[in-house]
C-alpha positions in Angstrom: 0.1 -0.1 -0.1 2.8 2.1 1.0 4.2 1.9 -2.6 0.9 2.6 -4.2 1.1 5.9 -2.5 4.2 7.0 -3.4 3.4 6.2 -7.2 0.3 8.2 -6.8 1.7 11.2 -5.4 4.8 11.2 -7.8 2.2 11.0 -10.8 -0.1 13.6 -9.3 2.7 16.0 -9.2 3.9 15.2 -12.4 0.5 16.0 -13.7 0.2 19.1 -12.1 -2.6 18.4 -9.8 -2.5 18.5 -5.9 -2.5 15.2 -3.6 -2.9 15.0 0.1 -1.7 12.1 2.1 -3.5 11.3 5.4 -3.0 7.7 6.3 -4.5 5.3 3.5 -4.8 4.9 -0.1 -8.3 5.3 -0.4 -7.9 9.1 1.3 -5.0 10.1 -0.6 -7.1 12.8 -2.5 -6.4 14.0 -5.7 -7.6 17.6 -6.7 -10.0 17.5 -9.7 -9.7 21.0 -11.3 -13.4 22.0 -12.3 -14.9 22.8 -15.6 -17.5 22.5 -18.1 -18.6 19.0 -19.7 -18.4 19.0 -23.6 -19.5 16.4 -26.0 -19.4 12.5 -25.4 -20.2 13.0 -21.7 -23.6 12.2 -20.0 -23.7 16.1 -18.7 -22.9 17.9 -21.7 -22.7 21.7 -21.3 -23.2 21.5 -17.3 -20.3 22.9 -15.2 -18.4 21.1 -12.5 -16.7 22.7 -9.7 -13.3 21.2 -8.3 -13.5 18.3 -6.1 -11.3 16.0 -4.5 -11.4 12.7 -5.3 -9.9 9.2 -3.3 -6.8 7.7 -6.0 -8.4 4.0 -5.2 -11.7 2.3 -4.3 -11.8 1.7 -0.2 -10.1 -1.6 0.4 -11.2 -4.4 3.0 -8.6 -3.7 5.0 -9.2 -0.4 5.3 -13.0 -0.6 5.6 -12.8 -2.8 8.7 -10.0 -0.5 10.4 -13.1 2.2 10.4 -15.7 -0.2 11.0 -13.8 -1.2 14.4 -13.4 2.4 15.2 -17.3 3.2 14.5 -18.2 0.0 16.9 -15.4 1.7 19.4 -16.8 5.1 19.9 -20.5 3.4 19.8 -23.6 4.9 18.0 -22.9 3.5 15.0 -25.0 0.1 13.3 -22.2 -0.6 10.6 -20.6 -3.3 13.0 -21.1 -6.5 10.6 -21.3 -4.8 7.1 -19.6 -5.5 4.2 -16.9 -8.3 2.8 -13.8 -8.4 1.1 -12.5 -11.0 -1.8 -8.8 -10.3 0.1 -7.4 -7.6 2.3 -6.4 -5.5 -0.2 -9.4 -6.1 -2.9 -12.0 -3.3 -2.7 -14.9 -3.8 0.0 -18.1 -5.3 -1.3 -21.3 -6.0 0.1 -22.1 -2.6 1.5 -25.1 -0.7 0.6 -25.8 3.2 0.3 -26.6 3.9 3.9 -23.8 2.1 5.4 -21.4 3.6 3.0 -22.7 7.2 4.3 -22.4 6.1 7.6 -19.1 4.6 7.0 -17.8 8.0 5.8 -18.9 9.7 8.8 -17.2 7.4 10.7 -13.9 7.7 8.9 -14.3 11.5 9.6 -14.5 11.3 12.8 -11.6 9.1 13.2 -9.5 11.3 10.9 -10.0 14.1 13.8 -9.7 17.5 12.0 -12.7 17.1 9.3 -16.5 17.8 10.1 -19.0 15.1 9.3 -21.0 15.4 6.0 -24.3 13.7 6.8 -26.9 14.2 9.0 -30.5 13.7 9.8 -31.4 17.2 10.9 -31.3 19.4 13.7 -32.5 19.9 17.3 -33.0 22.7 19.8 -30.8 22.5 22.5 -31.2 24.4 26.2 -28.5 26.2 27.8 -25.2 24.2 28.7 -23.9 24.4 32.4 -20.7 26.0 33.2 -18.9 23.1 33.2 -20.2 22.2 29.7 -21.4 19.2 30.3 -25.1 19.0 30.6 -27.9 20.2 27.9 -31.5 19.5 27.0 -32.2 18.6 23.4 -35.9 19.2 22.4 -36.5 16.6 19.4 -38.9 17.4 16.8 -42.1 15.0 16.2 -40.7 12.4 13.7 -36.9 12.4 14.6 -34.9 10.2 16.9 -32.2 11.1 19.4 -30.7 8.4 21.4 -27.4 7.5 23.6 -25.8 6.5 20.2 -26.4 9.8 18.3 -23.2 12.1 17.5 -24.4 16.0 17.6 -22.6 18.6 16.5 -23.4 21.6 19.2 -23.1 25.0 17.9 -23.3 28.3 19.6 -21.1 27.0 22.5 -17.3 26.9 23.2 -15.8 24.4 22.5 -18.3 23.3 19.6 -17.9 20.1 18.0 -19.5 16.5 17.5 -20.1 14.9 21.1 -21.2 11.5 21.8 -24.7 12.1 23.6 -25.3 10.2 26.8 -28.9 10.7 28.3 -29.3 10.7 31.8 -32.9 10.3 31.8 -35.8 10.8 29.4 -38.1 13.8 30.5 -40.9 12.4 27.8 -41.2 11.2 24.5 -39.3 14.2 23.0 -37.1 15.5 25.4 -33.8 13.7 26.5 -31.0 15.4 28.9 -27.4 14.7 27.6 -24.2 14.8 28.9 -21.6 15.6 26.3 -17.9 14.1 26.1 -16.3 17.8 25.6 -14.6 19.5 28.5 -14.0 22.8 29.6 -16.4 26.2 29.6 -19.6 26.3 27.0 -21.8 29.4 27.4 -24.8 29.8 25.6 -25.7 32.5 23.4 -29.3 32.2 23.2 -30.7 28.6 21.8 -27.8 26.5 21.1 -28.6 24.0 17.5 -27.4 20.6 17.7 -27.0 19.0 14.1 -27.6 15.0 14.7 -25.0 13.4 12.6 -26.1 10.2 10.6 -25.0 6.9 12.6 -27.4 4.3 12.1 -30.8 3.5 10.5 -31.9 3.5 6.9 -32.4 7.1 5.7 -31.3 9.1 3.0 -29.5 11.6 4.9 -29.3 15.6 4.4 -26.1 16.9 3.3 -23.8 19.7 5.1 -22.2 21.5 2.0 -19.8 23.2 4.3 -18.5 20.4 5.6 -15.3 19.1 5.0 -15.2 15.4 5.4 -15.2 12.2 3.6 -18.4 11.6 1.5 -19.5 9.8 -1.7 -19.3 11.7 -4.7 -21.9 13.3 -6.7 -22.6 11.5 -10.0 -21.0 14.8 -11.8 -18.1 14.8 -9.9 -17.5 10.8 -10.5 -17.8 11.3 -14.3 -15.5 14.6 -14.1 -13.0 12.7 -12.6 -13.3 9.3 -14.6 -12.9 11.3 -17.7 -9.6 12.7 -16.1 -10.9 16.2 -15.3 -11.3 17.5 -19.0 -14.2 18.8 -20.9 -14.9 16.1 -23.4 -14.6 12.2 -23.1 -11.5 11.1 -24.3 -11.3 7.4 -23.8 -13.9 4.8 -23.5 -12.8 3.6 -20.2 -11.5 5.8 -17.4 -7.9 6.4 -18.8 -7.7 4.3 -22.0 -9.7 2.6 -25.2 -9.0 -0.7 -23.7 -10.7 -2.2 -21.0 -8.1 -4.6 -20.3 -5.6 -1.7 -19.3 -7.7 0.1 -16.5 -10.2 -2.3 -15.6 -11.0 -5.6 -13.9 -13.9 -7.0 -15.3 -15.4 -10.7 -16.4 -13.7 -10.5 -19.3 -10.3 -10.6 -17.9 -10.6 -12.9 -14.5 -7.4 -14.4 -13.8 -9.8 -17.8 -13.2 -13.3 -18.6 -13.1 -15.3 -16.4 -10.4 -12.0 -14.9 -9.0 -13.7 -11.9 -7.8 -12.4 -8.8 -7.2 -9.0 -8.1 -7.5 -6.3 -5.7 -5.5 -7.1 -1.9 -5.6 -4.5 0.0 -7.6 -3.2 -3.0 -9.7 -4.6 -1.7 -13.2 -3.6 1.5 -14.9 -4.5 4.6 -13.5 -6.2 7.4 -15.3 -4.6 10.4 -16.3 -5.2 11.9 -12.8 -4.0 8.9 -11.0 -7.2 7.8 -10.4 -7.3 3.7 -10.1 -10.2 1.3 -10.9 -12.4 4.2 -12.1 -13.6 1.8 -14.5 -14.3 -1.9 -13.4 -13.2 -3.7 -9.9 -16.5 -2.8 -8.3 -19.2 -0.4 -9.0 -19.1 2.7 -6.8 -21.7 4.3 -4.9 -22.6 8.2 -5.6 -24.9 10.2 -3.7 -27.4 11.1 -6.5 -31.1 10.0 -6.2 -31.7 8.1 -9.7 -34.8 10.1 -10.7 -37.5 8.5 -12.1 -35.8 5.3 -11.6 -35.9 3.7 -8.3 -32.5 4.0 -6.5 -29.2 5.6 -6.0 -26.5 6.1 -8.6 -23.8 3.4 -9.2 -20.9 3.9 -11.5 -17.7 2.5 -12.8 -18.7 -1.3 -13.5 -17.7 -4.2 -11.6 -15.3 -7.6 -11.8 -18.9 -9.6 -12.2 -19.9 -7.9 -15.2 -18.4 -7.8 -18.7 -16.4 -4.9 -19.7 -19.2 -2.9 -21.5 -20.4 -1.9 -17.9 -17.2 -0.5 -17.1 -17.4 2.3 -20.2 -17.1 5.8 -18.5 -20.8 6.6 -20.1 -22.4 3.7 -18.5 -24.7 4.5 -15.8 -26.3 2.5 -13.3 -28.4 2.5 -10.3 -29.4 0.2 -7.3 -31.8 0.0 -4.5 -29.9 1.8 -1.7 -30.8 -0.9 0.8 -29.4 -3.6 -1.3 -26.1 -5.3 -0.1 -24.5 -6.9 -2.9 -21.2 -8.2 -4.5 -19.6 -5.9 -6.9 -20.8 -2.6 -5.4 -17.9 -0.7 -3.1 -17.2 2.9 -2.5 -14.5 5.6 -3.1 -14.1 8.7 -1.1 -14.5 12.3 -1.8 -14.3 15.8 -0.2 -15.0 19.6 -0.9 
């Protein structure tokens, strides 16, 4: 993995794009400069802002490390999700909901970024001078439990704090204790943003957050094209599928499954497996079809599914072989 990281950074610098290494290949992020989609694309005439995209799909070892962290801090319901064909193969059998929750957990583990996905806000009463106790008023239809992480704004210090209910006043009011220390003084009514950690729901997106998230479909396609205005290759980085993609057409053996990430040729930006290996969840709704968008093709499909122009969708609740994740950030 360290070798892959070094190759990616050198390649990115040679191409004039920036890359940031955190602690694993999946969150080595390449900045893809924005522009306008041209001919030969699904979004002709539309503009795309700059975005940071992970150089590889999240592999099974990396996925498990974050999953273990999430289980340790509590509140997340992803302790048993996902699978991998090998330690370095991309994670599979992860659905859309769990992919979003995993991104939030990865953000919390990183430590300095702010989580993207939430399920709404709650009104929070004044904190005590010790900054440890507050009351949250939960709107009808919204859940707040001992496992929720809440971003408290309007207090010092502000941040995501694991709620620990002391008692339930009624069906909609919780008194909870935060993990943070220090002085927290209210300035009017505090607002809590409830982090998405459990359940199956399409979360809200905090556009100002800096954490890991699923790419939008436009972001994904722009990055797959190499950040250029017109479609330059049939597949992400080549006109030959075998060069850049693991598909059913070039499996090393019958039903060999997904292969180690980063073992095929990268595209122009140093992004691996944008074609093939596993489909990657995007955040977008597939309106008017039912499901969320997936892109890139997979090892169990023929090479046609790995074309950069190919668009797919899946039920967000389905956990299936051949479906995994790649990280993005603002």
